[in-house]
N, C-alpha and C positions, 0 to 999 in steps of 0.2 A: 297691713303686712308689708307692702311695698315701701311705705314711708319708713318703717322700722329698719328694713334692709338697707335703705339709702343712708339712714342715720348711722347704722353700724359700720357701713363701708366708709363713710366720711370720718367716723371716729378712728377707725383703723388707719386711715390716711394721715390723720393728725398725729397719731402716735408715731407712725413711721417718720413723719416730717420732723418731729421733735426729738427723734433719737440721735440726731447728729451723726458724726462719723463713727462707724462701727466696723468690726472686723468681718471678714467674708463669711464666717460661719454663724453669725447672728442673723436669723431670719424670723419672719412672722407670717402667719396666715392672714390674708386679707379676704374678708367676706363676712357673712354669707350673702350670696346673690341668688335670686329666685330662678334665674335662667343662665344657661351657658353663655348666651350672647351678651348679657349684661356683665358677666364676669370678664369676658374677653375684652370688652370695651374698657372696663376699669383697668385691667391688666396692661393694655396698650398705653393708657395714661401714665401708669407707673413707669413703664419702659421709657416713654417719652421724657419723663422727669429724671431719668438716669439710674433707675433701680434695675437690678437683675431680677427676672421672674422665671418661673418654671412651668407655666401652663395651668389652666383651670381644670379642676376635677371636683366631683361631687363628694361631700363628706357627710356621713350619717353619724352625728354626734350624740351625746348623752341626752339632750333635750330637743324636742321637735323644733323649737324656735331657733336652734343653732344649725339645723340641717340646711344645706344648700351648696352652692358652688363657691369654691375658694381657690386662691392661688398663693403660693409662697413668694415672698419678695425679700430681697437682700438689699440693704443700702450699699452704695459704693462710695469710696473715698473721694 
């Protein structure tokens, strides 16, 4: 499960990285992470890379494998 979460997080990062310049209202959820601490570490990495983020929170989604901690991130120009 931890490996899957890591792969999903990396996939989301690659999607964000390939998005290029976007306007401020285009954002995406990054996650899921199994713990709040892992989510916060990843979020800090996104902030360090220049993205705007809005904090981690738990999301209970349609499928159990989607549940976990996520944070929204916006690319900046």
